[in-house]
C-alpha positions in Angstrom: 77.8 83.8 105.6 81.2 84.6 104.1 83.7 87.0 105.6 84.9 89.6 103.1 88.0 91.8 103.7 88.6 94.9 101.6 92.1 96.2 101.8 93.2 99.6 100.4 95.8 102.3 100.8 96.6 105.8 99.5 93.3 107.7 99.5 91.0 104.6 99.6 89.3 105.3 96.2 89.2 101.6 95.0 88.3 100.4 98.5 85.5 102.9 98.7 84.1 101.7 95.4 84.4 98.0 96.4 82.7 98.6 99.8 79.9 100.6 98.3 79.1 97.8 95.8 79.4 95.1 98.4 77.3 96.9 101.0 74.5 97.4 98.4 74.6 94.0 96.8 75.8 91.4 99.3 73.6 91.5 102.3 74.7 88.2 103.7 78.5 89.0 103.7 80.3 90.0 106.8 82.2 93.0 105.5 85.4 94.4 107.1 87.6 97.2 105.6 91.2 97.7 106.4 93.2 100.7 105.3 96.9 101.0 105.3 96.4 104.6 106.4 93.6 106.5 108.1 92.5 108.2 104.9 91.7 104.9 103.3 90.0 103.5 106.4 87.7 106.6 106.8 86.8 106.6 103.0 85.7 103.0 103.3 83.7 103.7 106.5 81.9 106.6 104.7 81.1 104.2 101.8 79.2 101.9 104.2 81.7 99.5 105.8 80.3 98.4 109.2 83.7 98.2 110.7 87.2 99.3 109.7 90.8 99.2 111.0 94.1 100.8 110.1 97.6 99.5 109.8 99.7 96.4 108.9 98.8 94.5 112.0 95.1 94.9 111.2 95.7 93.5 107.7 97.5 90.5 109.1 95.0 89.7 111.8 91.9 90.1 109.6 93.3 88.3 106.6 93.6 85.1 108.6 89.9 85.2 109.4 88.6 86.3 105.9 87.1 83.9 103.3 87.6 86.5 100.5 90.2 89.2 100.2 89.7 92.2 97.8 92.0 95.1 97.0 94.5 96.4 94.5 97.4 94.3 93.3 100.0 97.1 93.3 
């Protein structure tokens, strides 16, 4: 089982799309969503993320544990 971390900010649009696709297609992945703000985190939760967190500390903590990191480059 691989640990996948989806990181997004702003409104969480890209993160929402990534979480929805992963939740539907990767049943064996442990999915965690981290938003740089509460809007992004709640958008990813609504898309199907089983757990989410908000803030820079959450990004740093979860990135150390993840096997795969997904998110925008900019």
